[in-house]
C-alpha positions in Angstrom: -56.1 -45.3 -50.1 -52.5 -45.2 -49.3 -50.4 -48.1 -50.0 -49.1 -50.2 -47.0 -46.0 -49.9 -47.6 -46.0 -45.8 -47.6 -48.0 -46.4 -44.5 -44.9 -48.5 -42.8 -42.6 -46.3 -44.2 -44.1 -43.2 -42.6 -44.8 -44.4 -39.5 -40.8 -45.8 -39.2 -39.9 -42.3 -40.2 -42.0 -40.7 -37.4 -40.8 -42.8 -34.5 -37.0 -42.2 -35.5 -38.0 -38.4 -35.2 -39.5 -38.7 -31.7 -36.7 -40.8 -30.6 -33.9 -38.3 -31.9 -36.0 -35.1 -30.4 -36.3 -37.3 -27.1 -32.6 -38.5 -26.8 -31.0 -36.6 -24.1 -28.2 -33.8 -25.4 -24.9 -34.2 -24.8 -23.5 -30.6 -22.9 -20.3 -29.7 -21.0 -20.6 -27.9 -17.3 -18.3 -26.1 -14.8 -18.9 -26.5 -11.2 -18.9 -22.9 -9.8 -17.3 -22.2 -6.3 -16.0 -19.3 -4.3 -13.3 -17.7 -4.7 -11.1 -14.8 -4.4 -11.3 -11.8 -6.9 -9.6 -8.2 -6.7 -11.9 -5.5 -6.7 -10.1 -3.6 -9.3 -10.5 0.5 -9.8 -9.7 2.6 -12.6 -8.4 6.2 -11.8 -7.1 8.9 -14.1 -3.9 10.1 -12.6 -1.2 12.8 -13.7 3.0 12.0 -14.6 4.5 13.8 -12.0 8.7 14.0 -11.5 10.0 12.4 -8.4 11.9 15.7 -7.5 12.7 18.9 -8.8 15.6 21.3 -8.3 15.5 24.8 -10.4 19.3 25.8 -10.8 19.8 29.5 -9.3 22.8 31.3 -8.4 24.2 32.2 -5.0 26.3 34.9 -6.0 26.2 38.0 -8.6 28.0 38.3 -11.9 28.2 37.5 -15.6 28.2 34.1 -16.9 31.1 33.1 -18.7 30.4 29.1 -19.9 27.6 27.1 -20.0 28.9 23.6 -19.1 26.1 21.3 -20.1 24.1 20.2 -23.0 20.5 21.2 -23.0 18.1 18.1 -22.5 21.0 15.8 -21.0 21.4 13.9 -18.2 23.5 15.9 -15.4 25.0 14.3 -12.4 25.2 16.0 -9.0 27.8 18.2 -8.6 28.5 18.4 -12.3 29.3 21.8 -13.2 26.4 23.8 -14.9 27.7 27.7 -15.4 30.6 29.3 -14.8 29.9 32.9 -13.4 33.4 35.7 -13.5 35.2 34.6 -10.9 37.7 38.1 -10.9 36.3 39.8 -7.9 35.5 36.8 -5.8 39.2 35.8 -6.2 40.3 39.5 -5.3 38.3 39.1 -2.4 40.0 35.8 -1.4 43.2 37.3 -1.5 42.3 40.5 0.6 41.3 37.6 3.1 44.3 36.0 2.8 46.0 39.2 3.3 44.1 40.4 6.2 44.6 36.9 8.0 48.2 37.5 7.5 48.3 40.7 9.1 45.8 39.9 12.3 48.3 36.6 13.1 51.1 39.0 13.2 49.7 41.3 15.5 48.6 38.7 17.5 51.8 37.3 17.9 53.2 40.8 18.6 51.1 41.6 21.4 51.0 37.9 23.0 54.5 38.5 23.2 54.2 41.9 25.0 51.7 40.0 27.5 54.5 37.3 28.0 57.1 40.0 28.8 54.8 41.7 31.3 54.3 38.9 33.1 57.4 38.4 35.0 57.7 42.2 35.5 54.4 42.6 37.4 55.1 39.9 39.6 58.6 42.2 40.8 56.2 45.2 40.4 58.7 46.5 37.7 55.8 47.3 35.3 52.1 47.9 36.8 49.7 45.5 37.3 47.2 47.3 35.3 49.7 47.7 32.3 49.9 44.2 32.2 46.3 43.6 32.2 45.7 46.0 29.2 48.5 43.9 27.7 46.9 41.2 28.3 43.8 42.2 27.1 45.4 43.3 23.5 46.5 39.8 22.8 43.1 38.5 23.2 41.5 40.8 20.8 44.5 40.4 18.5 43.5 36.3 18.9 39.8 37.6 18.0 40.8 39.6 15.1 42.6 36.4 13.9 39.4 34.1 14.0 37.4 37.6 12.4 40.0 37.4 9.6 40.1 33.3 9.1 35.9 33.3 8.8 36.3 36.3 6.3 38.8 34.2 4.6 36.3 31.2 4.2 33.8 33.2 3.5 35.5 34.4 0.3 36.6 31.0 -0.3 32.9 29.7 -0.4 31.8 33.0 -2.6 34.6 31.9 -5.2 33.1 27.9 -5.4 30.2 30.0 -5.9 31.0 31.1 -9.0 30.7 27.5 -10.3 27.5 26.8 -10.4 26.7 23.0 -9.9 23.8 20.3 -10.4 22.2 20.0 -7.1 20.1 16.3 -7.9 20.7 14.0 -10.6 18.2 14.2 -13.5 17.2 15.5 -17.0 18.3 19.3 -17.3 16.0 21.6 -18.8 17.3 24.2 -21.9 19.3 27.0 -20.3 16.8 30.2 -19.8 20.3 32.9 -19.3 22.5 32.9 -21.7 26.6 33.4 -22.0 27.4 37.1 -20.7 23.9 37.5 -19.1 24.2 39.0 -15.5 23.2 37.3 -12.5 22.4 37.8 -9.4 21.7 36.2 -5.9 18.8 36.7 -5.2 16.9 36.6 -8.3 13.7 34.6 -8.9 14.4 32.9 -12.4 15.9 29.9 -13.0 19.0 29.7 -14.6 17.6 25.7 -15.8 15.5 23.3 -14.3 16.6 19.5 -13.8 13.7 16.9 -13.1 14.7 13.2 -11.5 12.6 10.9 -14.0 13.1 7.3 -12.9 11.3 6.8 -10.8 8.3 8.9 -11.3 5.1 9.7 -9.5 1.5 9.2 -10.7 -0.7 11.5 -8.5 -4.6 9.9 -9.0 -7.5 11.7 -7.5 -10.7 9.3 -6.2 -13.8 10.8 -5.3 -14.2 10.5 -1.2 -17.4 8.9 -1.9 -15.4 6.1 -3.5 -13.2 6.0 -0.7 -16.0 5.5 2.0 -17.6 2.7 -0.1 -14.4 0.9 -0.1 -14.4 1.1 3.8 -17.6 0.3 4.4 -17.1 -3.0 2.3 -13.9 -3.5 4.5 -16.5 -4.0 7.3 -18.1 -6.6 5.7 -17.3 -10.5 5.7 -15.4 -11.8 2.8 -13.3 -8.5 1.4 -10.0 -7.6 2.5 -7.7 -5.1 1.8 -5.4 -5.6 -1.2 -1.8 -4.9 -1.9 -0.9 -1.6 -3.1 0.2 -2.8 -6.7 -1.0 -0.6 -9.6 -0.9 -0.6 -13.3 -0.9 1.8 -15.5 -2.3 2.6 -19.2 -1.0 5.0 -21.8 -2.8 8.1 -22.8 -2.9 5.7 -26.5 -4.9 3.3 -24.9 -1.8 0.5 -24.3 -0.5 -1.2 -21.0 2.7 0.2 -19.5 4.8 -2.9 -19.1 6.0 -2.3 -15.2 4.0 -2.4 -12.2 4.0 0.7 -9.4 2.8 0.7 -6.2 0.9 3.1 -3.8 3.2 5.4 -1.8 0.3 7.1 0.2 -3.2 8.3 0.5 -3.9 11.8 1.7 -5.7 12.1 4.5 -7.6 15.5 3.3 -10.4 15.9 0.8 -10.0 18.6 -1.8 -13.2 21.0 -1.1 -13.4 22.5 -4.6 -13.2 19.1 -6.2 -14.3 16.5 -3.2 -11.7 13.8 -4.2 -8.5 12.3 -2.3 -5.0 12.3 -3.6 -3.3 8.7 -4.2 0.2 8.9 -5.0 1.8 6.1 -6.8 5.2 5.5 -7.8 6.3 3.5 -11.2 10.2 3.0 -12.8 10.6 4.8 -15.6 14.4 3.6 -17.1 13.0 4.3 -20.6 11.8 7.8 -20.0 8.4 6.9 -21.5 6.6 8.4 -18.9 6.9 12.1 -19.1 5.6 15.1 -16.6 2.3 16.7 -17.0 1.3 13.3 -19.3 -2.7 11.8 -18.4 -2.6 8.1 -17.6 -4.9 5.9 -16.0 -3.9 3.9 -13.1 -5.9 0.5 -12.1 -5.3 -1.3 -8.7 -7.0 -3.3 -6.6 -8.3 -1.4 -3.3 -9.7 -4.8 -1.8 -10.1 -8.6 -2.7 -13.7 -10.4 -2.5 -12.9 -13.5 -1.1 -16.7 -14.7 -1.8 -17.2 -14.1 -5.2 -18.2 -16.9 -7.9 -17.1 -16.7 -11.2 -18.7 -18.1 -14.8 -17.3 -18.4 -18.1 -18.4 -15.5 -20.3 -19.3 -18.4 -22.7 -22.1 -19.6 -20.6 -23.9 -16.2 -20.2 -26.2 -14.8 -22.5 -29.0 -12.3 -22.7 -33.1 -12.2 -22.9 -34.5 -9.4 -25.0 -35.4 -7.5 -21.9 -31.0 -7.5 -21.3 -31.2 -9.9 -18.4 -28.6 -12.2 -18.1 -29.1 -15.7 -17.9 -27.6 -19.1 -18.0 -28.0 -22.9 -18.0 -27.4 -25.5 -15.1 -27.6 -29.0 -14.8 -31.0 -29.6 -12.5 -32.7 -32.7 -11.0 -33.3 -35.7 -13.4 -30.5 -34.1 -15.9 -32.7 -31.5 -16.9 -31.0 -28.1 -18.3 -32.5 -25.3 -16.0 -32.5 -22.0 -17.3 -31.8 -19.2 -14.7 -31.6 -15.3 -14.2 -28.4 -14.1 -12.9 -27.0 -10.7 -11.6 -23.6 -10.1 -13.1 -21.3 -6.8 -11.3 -18.1 -6.8 -13.7 -15.8 -9.1 -16.2 -12.7 -10.6 -14.7 -10.5 -11.8 -17.8 -12.6 -14.2 -19.3 -15.2 -14.7 -16.6 -18.3 -13.0 -15.1 -18.4 -12.2 -11.5 -21.7 -13.6 -10.4 -23.6 -12.1 -7.4 -27.0 -13.2 -7.5 -29.1 -16.3 -9.0 -26.7 -19.0 -8.8 -25.0 -20.7 -5.7 -21.5 -22.6 -4.8 -21.8 -25.9 -5.8 -24.2 -25.6 -9.2 -23.2 -27.0 -12.2 -23.1 -24.1 -15.2 -23.6 -25.3 -18.6 -20.4 -23.9 -20.7 -21.0 -26.3 -24.0 -23.8 -27.4 -25.8 -26.0 -24.3 -24.9 -26.9 -23.9 -28.4 -28.8 -27.1 -28.7 -30.5 -26.9 -25.0 -34.0 -25.0 -24.2 -35.4 -24.9 -20.6 -36.4 -28.3 -19.0 -34.5 -30.1 -21.7 -33.3 -33.6 -21.0 -29.7 -33.2 -21.3 -26.2 -35.6 -21.0 -24.2 -33.6 -18.5 -20.0 -34.1 -18.4 -17.2 -32.0 -17.4 -15.9 -29.1 -19.6 -14.0 -30.8 -22.3 -14.4 -34.3 -21.0 -14.1 -36.8 -23.7 -17.7 -37.3 -25.2 -19.1 -41.1 -26.2 -19.8 -41.5 -30.0 -23.0 -40.1 -31.0 -25.6 -42.5 -32.4 -26.8 -42.0 -36.0 -30.0 -40.4 -36.9 -31.7 -39.9 -40.0 -29.9 -40.4 -43.5 -27.2 -38.4 -42.8 -26.3 -39.8 -39.7 -26.2 -36.4 -37.3 -26.0 -37.3 -33.9 -26.4 -34.8 -30.5 -22.9 -33.7 -29.3 -21.5 -31.2 -27.2 -20.2 -27.5 -28.3 -16.7 -26.9 -28.4 
């Protein structure tokens, strides 16, 4: 038979254990509400230069000098090549001489017409001779205009013997060397200039995704977003600067079923190079009725369903199965299972079960000191 003292001690311990199990667990909660969340999309893209110019000669001749450093930044109008100007200088000289000759002939013809004018009035010369003199003077004036135009053409050709940079940008290596013969109508470029600040990012989005977006814009709670774009580099790092969508093509590529979106990015450091593959992330729309739940509140059951605890009636923990669509920062976007105004438990979830009594306080609110229980004096409290 058990001694009386031992029986009383056993009964006392059992009573304290039952009180400990029945004591509500302190938990922290947040009240969920509808908020605006951007609907972001990741689209692969490729870098394109802002502008490209292929440098070609406009006159024929032999290259005498290359006036730039390969791979450097050149300015619009900067001389790049010098073509032998000897023939073109001679053409200018000849055109100048022809103009002087035409001017002299015009002066003589005009003087003759001026002399015949009073003589024709007194019939000292025939009217036909006066008419011929006036016509000859007019023809001489036209010859002067032709000679002046020929001189202008010769000067232009002489100026073209210096090949300038048509745009400002980074120039490629030279495709022609000093001493090479170039022609005015050649198909090969002497060099290529690319403007790399800013640059374009051409992204391909499927026509189906674009159609779904337009359908979602017709629903309540979704509105168009601003056209700002974030960029991820090939190594997965974020490009520090933000770009903007310039336009979206209105034609679907029949071979790929995609639509091209073009964004423009600043590139002052020259980090973005033409041909580089990148990923553009931008908000195509904004969901104004999204429910955000901290990720720390969500767990998954053995079937893979997302679950969380909410503060139920009579201060009891209620386990709910929810539906999530995507992560936004440190939160999940919940599309089903809870509604605005629910109190989602975010702290102390590891110490509760479905239907267990709880003592709910706002998240991170000061907790009352726990009641000591057991020989180590441990009590229930909210998890940080």
